[in-house]
MIMIZA-718282 format. One record per atom (N, C-alpha, C, O): x, y, z; residue in one letter. Coordinates in pm, whole numbers, plus 50000, padded with zeros to 5 digits. Layout:
REM MIMIZA-718282
XYZA
...
//
This chain:
REM MIMIZA-718282
498825253551054M
499755244350990M
499755245950839M
500805244950775M
498575248550781F
498475249550635F
498825263450582F
499235264850467F
498655273750664A
498715287550616A
500025290850547A
500035297250442A
501145286450604A
502445289750546A
502585283950406A
503145290450317A
502085271950386Y
502195265550254Y
501215271550154Y
501505272350035Y
500055275650202L
499115282250113L
499735294950055L
499575297949937L
500465302250140R
501145314350093R
502335311050005R
502495316749897R
503185301850051R
504445298949981R
504215293549841R
504905297449747R
503235284649827W
503025278149697W
501835283949621W
501435278449518W
501265294949672G
500175301549601G
498945292749586G
498385291649477G
498525286449696L
497425276949692L
496125283249740L
496135292749819L
495025277849693A
493695281849740A
493005269649799A
492915259249734A
492505270949921Q
491815259749985Q
490615255649902Q
489875264149853Q
490415242349887D
489345237249800D
488575225849869D
488025217049802D
488555225950001G
487855215550075G
488235215950221G
489005224450264G
487695206850297E
487925206450440E
489185198350473E
489505188850402E
489905202150580P
491095194550621P
490765180150656P
489665177050701P
491735171450634I
491625157250668I
492755154050765I
493925156950737I
492415147950877V
493415144650980V
493565129550988V
492585122351002V
494805124850978T
495105110550997T
496125109351110T
496665119451155T
496395097251157P
497385095751264P
498795100051224P
499645102251310P
499065101151092T
500435103951048T
500585116450963T
501695120050925T
499475123350933S
499585135050846S
498345143950856S
497325140150912S
498485155850798R
497375165150785R
497245168550636R
498235172050571R
496035167450582L
495835169550439L
494805180450415L
493885182550494L
494975187350303L
494045198050266L
493875198150115L
494845199750042L
492625196350066P
492385197949922P
492575212549883P
492075221549951P
493315214949774V
493625228549733V
493545229649581V
493435219749510V
493625242249534R
493845245149392R
495235251049378R
495635259749456R
495965246349279Y
497315251249246Y
497225257049106Y
497425249949008Y
496915269949098G
496545275648969G
495225269448926G
494235270048999G
495215263348806D
493995256848759D
493995241848786D
493125234748735D
494965236948867Q
495055222748896Q
494435219249031Q
494565226649128Q
493755207749035F
493305202149161F
494505195449227F
495225187849163F
494715198249355A
495895192849424A
495545189349568A
494495193249620A
496455181849630M
496305178349772M
497585182049844M
498665177349808M
497455190549944L
498585194250029L
498635184450146L
497655182650217L
499795178250164K
499945168250270K
501155171850355K
502275172750305K
500915173950484I
501975177350578I
502205165450671I
501285160850737I
503425160550674A
503755148750753A
503845152050901A
504395162350939A
503285143250984T
503455144351128T
504155131851184T
504305130451305T
504575122951094A
505305110851134A
506425108351034A
506315111950917A
507505102351081C
508685100050997C
508365091650874C
508905094150767C
507465081750888E
507165073050774E
506555080850659E
506745077250542E
505815091550689E
505235099750583E
506315107550509E
506185109950389E
507365111550579K
508455118650513K
509205109350418K
509605113350309K
509395096850461V
510015086850373V
509155084950249V
509655084650137V
507845083650269G
506925081950157G
506925093750063G
506835091949942G
507025105850116A
507035117850032A
508285118049943A
508205121549825A
509435114450001R
510655114049920R
510555103649809R
511065105649699R
509885092549839L
509715082149739L
508775086849628L
509015083849511L
507725094049662M
506825099549561M
507595108549464M
507355108149343M
508505116549516Q
509315125149429Q
510175116649336Q
510305119649218Q
510765105949390W
511675097449312W
510925090449199W
511475088849090W
509685086349224W
508915079749120W
508605089049003W
508415084348891W
508565101849027G
508415111448918G
507145110048837G
507155112848717G
506055106048898G
504785104948827G
504615092248747G
503585090548682G
505585083148750R
505475070448678R
504955059748773R
505705054148853R
503665057148763G
503015047748854G
502485054148980G
501715047949053G
502865066549006A
502445073649127A
501945087549090A
502295093048986A
501125093149177A
500605106649153A
501745116649139A
502705116049216A
501675125949042P
502735135749023P
502885145249141P
501895149549201P
504135148449173V
504445158049279V
504595171849215V
505365173649122V
503835181549268L
503855195149214L
504805204249290L
505355213649233L
505015201549419A
505935209249503A
506215201149628A
505435192449665A
507345204149693H
507665196549814H
508735203749894H
509485211949841H
508805200750023D
509935204250108D
510115192950208D
509565182150187D
510855194950315D
511155184050407D
509925178350476D
509905166450508D
508905186550501D
507755182150579D
506455181250501D
505485175350548D
506405187050381A
505145187750308A
505345183950163A
506425185150106A
504255179450105I
504265175749964I
502935180149903I
501885179149966I
503005184949779L
501815189149707L
501655179649588L
502505179149500L
500555172249588L
500315162049486L
499155166049396L
498205172549440L
499245162149270E
498075163049184E
496955154649248E
497215143949302E
495715159749241R
494595153049308R
493665146449207R
493225152749111R
493385133849230A
492425126649145A
491045132449165A
490705137249273A
490235132149057Q
488885137349064Q
487855126049072Q
488205114649100Q
486615129349047N
485525120049079N
485335109348972N
484285108548908N
486365101048953A
486275089748862A
485935077248942A
486125077049064A
485435066848878P
485145054348951P
486405049149021P
487505049848967P
486235043949141S
487355038849219S
487485023749202S
486585017249150S
488615018349245L
488795003849242L
487804996849335L
487344985849306L
487485003349445I
486494997649537I
485144996449468I
484444986349483I
484765006749392Q
483515006049317Q
483554995149211Q
482564988049191Q
484694993749143L
484834983049044L
484574969449108L
483844961149053L
485184967149222V
485024954249291V
483564951749325V
483054940849300V
482904961849380H
481514959849423H
480534959649307H
479364956049323H
481014963649189N
480194962549068N
480474949548993N
480034947848879N
481204940349056G
481444927348996G
482724926048916G
482904916248845G
483634935948927S
484864935848848S
486094934348936S
487064941748921S
486054924849029D
487184922349119D
488434918649040D
489534923349070D
488274910048938D
489424905948857D
490054917848786D
491274919148783D
489214926448729E
489724938248660E
490474947348756E
491534952648721E
489944949148876A
490624957548976A
491994951849010A
492964959349022A
492084938649026S
493374932449057S
494374934448945S
495554936948971S
493934933548821L
494834935548707L
495314950048701L
496464952548666L
494454959548734I
494854973648738I
495914975648846I
496914982448824I
495694969548962I
496674970449070I
498014964749025I
499064970749049I
497984953148960C
499224946848914C
499974955848815C
501204957148823C
499254962048724E
499894970848626E
500514982948694E
501614987248657E
499814988548792T
500335000248863T
501574996648944T
502565004048942T
501514985449015V
502664981249096V
503874978449008V
504994981749046V
503654972448892A
504774969848800A
505464982848758A
506684983348745A
504684993448738A
505265006448704A
506075012048820A
507135018048799A
505595010148942L
506335014849059L
507645007149076L
508655012949118L
507644994449044H
508824985949064H
509854987348953H
510984982648967H
509494993748843A
510414994948729A
511675002848770A
511575012548845A
512844998748721P
514085005748757P
514065020348713P
513455023848612P
514745028648790R
514925042848758R
516405045448735R
517245037848782R
516745056048663P
518165058748635P
518965064048753P
520185064448748P
518275068148860V
518985073348977V
518625064849098V
517575058449101V
519495064849198A
519275056849318A
518075062249397A
517825074349397A
517325053349463P
516185057949542P
516645064749670P
517815063649708P
515725071649738P
516065077449868P
516215066349972P
515875054849943P
516725069450090P
516805059250196P
515425053550228P
514465060950245P
515355040250235L
514085033350257L
514215023650374L
515315020850420L
513085018650420V
513055009450535V
513194995050484V
512384990650402V
514194987550531P
514304973550491P
513074965550534P
512524967750642P
512654956450449L
511424948950475L
511504940850604L
510494939350673L
512674935550637D
512774927650760D
512524936250884D
511974931350983D
512924948850880L
512644957850992L
511144960951002L
510604962451111L
510484961850887W
509044964550884W
508264953550955W
507184955951009W
508834941450956F
508174930051018F
508474928551167F
508054918851229F
509194938051223D
509564936951365D
508344935651457D
508424929251562D
507224941651418A
506034941251504A
505404927451512A
504644924651605A
505714918651416L
505054905551415L
505584896251523L
504824888651583L
506884896851550R
507474887551646R
506884888851787R
506474878851844R
506834900951845P
506234901951979P
504744898651981P
504244893152079P
504024901951873A
502604898551868A
502404883451865A
501504878151931A
503264876651788A
503174862051781A
503494855651916A
502864845851956A
504474861351985K
504854856052117K
503734857952218K
503484849352302K
503074869452210T
502004872552306T
500724864852278T
500094859552370T
500334864152150H
499034858552115H
499094844252062H
498094837052066H
500254840052014G
500414826451966G
499494823051851G
499164831751769G
499064810351844G
498104806151743G
498554808851601G
499694806051564G
497644814251521I
497924816551378I
499024826851359I
499754826451259I
499164836151453L
500244845951442L
501614839351456L
502564843351390L
501704829351540Q
502964822151556Q
503294814351429Q
504444813851386Q
502284808251370V
502464801051243V
502944810751136V
503904807951063V
502284822151126A
502624832051024A
504004837951047A
504724840750950A
504394839751172A
505714845151201A
506804835851151A
507854840451105A
506584822951159S
507554813251108S
507634814150955S
508734813650898S
506484815450889V
506464817150743V
507204830050705V
508004830050611V
506934840850776A
507564853750746A
509074853050765A
509824858450683A
509524846550871A
510964845750898A
511704838750784A
512794842950746A
511104828250731K
511734821050620K
511764829650494K
512774830050424K
510664836450465L
510604845150347L
511644856350356L
512344859250259L
511724862650472L
512624874050489L
514094869850481L
514944877750441L
514374857550519A
515754852550514A
516154848650372A
517344847150344A
515174847050283E
515454842350147E
514764851250044E
514134846249951E
514874864350060Q
514194873549970Q
514754872849828Q
515944870549808Q
513864874749730R
514214874649588R
513754887649523R
512924894949577R
514304890549407D
513834902049327D
513674914549413D
512594920449419D
514754918549480I
514704930149569I
514484942849487I
515134945049385I
513564951149533C
513304963849464C
512684973749563C
512404970449678C
512464985849515V
511744995949592V
510274991749602V
509664987949502V
509724992349724L
508354988249749L
507484999949793L
507935008949864L
506244999749751H
505275009549800H
504985006849948H
505055015950030H
504674994349981G
504494990450120G
503064990450171G
502804985050278G
502134996550096D
500734996850142D
499794997050022D
498925005650012D
499984987549932I
499154986749812I
497784981149848I
497674969749894I
496744989049828H
495374984149842H
494474992449753H
494915002149692H
493224988749746H
492294994749650H
492065009649672H
491705016749579H
492275014349794G
492085028649822G
493315037049797G
493245049349799G
494455030549773N
495695037949749N
496125038249603N
497235042649572N
495255033649515I
495475034949371I
494245041749313I
493145036249317I
494445053649259L
493325062249219L
493325064549069L
494345063349001L
492145067849018N
491955070348876N
492235085048845N
491495093948887N
493305087448771F
493685101048734F
493295104248589F
493945112348523F
492235097948542G
491725100948408G
492735097648300G
493185086248291G
493115107548217P
494055105048107P
495405099648153P
496085092848077P
495795102548277R
497075097448329R
497005082748369R
498035076248388R
495785077548382G
495625063548422G
495535062048573G
495255071648644G
495775049948620W
495685046548762W
497045048548827W
498045043048780W
497075056348934L
498335059948999L
498235058149150L
497165059449209L
499375055049211A
499415052149354A
499675064649437A
500285074249391A
499195064149560I
499465074449660I
499875067549790I
499785055349802I
500325075249886D
500545071050026D
501455058850044D
501065049150108D
502675059049988P
503585047850011P
504205048350150P
504285058850212P
504635036750197K
505395035850322K
506885037450295K
507615042350380K
507335033150176G
508745034750142G
509615023650197G
510385025750291G
509495011750140L
510235000050187L
511164995050078L
511074999149963L
512074986050117M
512954979350022M
512934964550054M
513194960550168M
512624956249954G
512574941949978G
512044934349859G
512044939549747G
511584922049882E
511104913649773E
509844919349710E
508904923149779E
509834919849578R
508724926349508R
507384919349531R
506334925849529R
507404906149554T
506154898849574T
505364904449692T
504134904049692T
506064909549793F
505394914949912F
504364925449876F
503294926049938F
504664933849777D
503794945149747D
502414941049697D
501494949149696D
502264928549655Y
500974924049602Y
500104917449709Y
498934914649685Y
500664914849828A
499954906949928A
498754914149989A
497754907850020A
498864927250005N
497824934450077N
496504935050001N
495454936750062N
496534933749868L
495274934449795L
494344922749833L
493134923549815L
494934911849888F
494124900449930F
493374903250061F
492434896150095F
493794913450134C
493114917550257C
492084928450231C
491464933450325C
491904932250107N
491074943750073N
490134940449957N
490304930149891N
489124949149931P
488924962349990P
488124962550121P
488124972750190P
487454951450157D
486684951450281D
486444936950324D
486844927550255D
485784935350437D
485554921950493D
484784912950398D
485164901350377D
483704918250340S
482834909950258S
483554904350136S
483244893350090S
484494911750083V
485244907349965V
486434898850005V
486634887949951V
487234903650100A
488484896950135A
488274882850189A
489104874150167A
487164880550258T
486924867450319T
485864859350244T
485374849250296T
485504863650125K
484504856550045K
485044842950004K
486174842149956K
484274832250021P
484754818849983P
485224818249838P
484504822549747P
486414812949817G
486964811449682G
487694823549629G
488404822349529G
487534835049691R
488144847249638R
489664846549644R
490334850149547R
490214841949754L
491664841249770L
492294832549660L
493264836649596L
491744820749639T
492294811549539T
492224817549399T
493184816549323T
491104823749366R
490954829549233R
491944840949209R
492574841649104R
492074849749307Q
492954861249290Q
494434857149291Q
495264863849230Q
494774846349359L
496144841249354L
496554838049211L
497654841349168L
495654831549139V
495934827949000V
496064840448914V
497004841748836V
495124849648928I
495114861848847I
496344870348873I
497004874848779I
496664872649000V
497764881549035V
499114875249002V
499994882048948V
499294862549032S
500584856249005S
500874855648855S
502014857548814S
499854853248774R
500054853348629R
500364867348578R
501274869148496R
499624877148625A
499834890848578A
501194896248619A
501834903548543A
501654892648741A
502904897948793A
504104889248756A
505244893648766A
503844876848713G
504914868148668G
505724861748778G
506944860948768G
505064857248884F
505794849748985F
504984837949036F
503814836349000F
505614829749119D
505034817449168D
503864820049263D
503974827849357D
502734813549236A
501534815849316A
501724811349461A
501194817549553A
502464800749481R
502654795849617R
503504805549700R
503244807449818R
504504811549637R
505304821449711R
504464833749743R
504574839349852R
503644837849649L
502724848949677L
501824845449794L
501584853749882L
501314833249797L
500454828849906L
501174829750040L
500594833850141L
502454825850042A
503234826950166A
503344841450211A
503244844350331A
503524850550117W
503594864750152W
502244869950202W
502194878850287W
501144864550150V
499824868450201V
499694864150347V
499184871750429V
500144852050378V
500124847450518V
500914857250605V
500434861650710V
502134860350560A
503014869050639A
502444883050654A
502414888550764A
501984888950544W
501494902750548W
500204903950630W
500064913050710W
499264894750609A
497994895650682A
498244894850832A
497584901650910A
499194886350872A
499534885451014A
500194898151065A
499904902651176A
501074903950984L
501694916651023L
500654927651035L
500714935851127L
499704927850943S
498614937550951S
497844935951081S
497494945751146S
497564923351119A
496884920751246A
497714925851363A
497174931351459A
499034923851356A
499914928551464A
499864943751475A
499804949151586A
499894950651361F
499814965351362F
498484969851425F
498464979151505F
497404963251388L
496084966951440L
496014964651591L
495504973151664L
496534953351637L
496564950651780L
497394961151854L
497024965651962L
498514964951793Q
499414974851852Q
498704988251870Q
499004995751963Q
497764991151780N
497065004051784N
495675003051847N
494875012451837N
495384991751911G
494104990351979G
492904989051888G
491794992351927G
493124984251764L
492054982751667L
491734967951645L
492534959251681L
490584965251586S
490174951451565S
491004944851455S
491094950251345S
491604933251483P
492394926051383P
491584915351311P
492154907051240P
490264915351327E
489444904051284E
489634900551136E
489854888851103E
489544910551048R
489664907450905R
491054902150872R
491184892250800R
492084908750925A
493454904450898A
493714890350948A
494374882450882A
493184887151066L
493364873651119L
492624863351035L
493114852251013L
491444866950988R
490674857650905R
491404854950774R
491454843450729R
491954865250712V
492714863250588V
493964854950615V
494344846350535V
494604857550729T
495774849350767T
495384834750776T
496104826050725T
494274831950840E
493814818050855E
493484811750720E
493844800250694E
492784819250635L
492434814050503L
493674811050420L
493784800550357L
494624820450422A
495854818650343A
496704807350399A
497284799550323A
496794806450532A
497584795750593A
496984782150564A
497724772550540A
495664781150566A
495004768450535A
495274764350391A
495494752550363A
495264773950301E
495584771050160E
497044767250144E
497384758550064E
497914773850219F
499354771650209F
499774757850257F
500734752150206F
499044752550354T
499424739550411T
498764727750340T
498964716350382T
498004730150236K
497354719150162K
498414710750092K
498084701050024K
//
């Protein structure tokens, strides 16, 4: 799978292949540059690759080469990660970095974006999960339905903003990778950071309330609306996990925490 691209783009393998459910990745050298070759095996990755090209390195990792199925990205090196920042006691700083990066992604561009997935379609998985499992998922589905019917500040969305998808590129700053490629209310893109970076942080007492204040101030929107999107997104994440036979425990716990705060 990689050989044709290694020849076409003059690449040298620089690490072991990485296999995910939606793509195949290979660390490479592109001349004197560290790069990552990513070949899509799912349609959503192709949408994300086109969006990476459209961003043009502003808020996202620079694209060095691309075709319909593959993309060659500049590769971040061994700088401290946002996950490390959080575990070193700098959760607030990590959230502010995320907010700054997302704002760059959301900034208008002079040309129209590629075709993207409407946010309401992205939420299709929540309705059947709520019907099957009920409980907090049913509550969250009602919150999501209202949000989706009354979306504001529509823009291009990354769709999967979390601490592992924003990397330190040294002099270039913090840049995003691995977008889903959605279109919808900008507040949605900030919701996933409340489910991350891991169980111990996301469900820590008081963390949700504190980060709501920090993120809503930094991004310039209403904290209560952000909280509603956290309820909706965490439930959708749980639905995706259930759909794939994975444990939804963390996502459900964040849904419950956010819903409890929302109903106060």
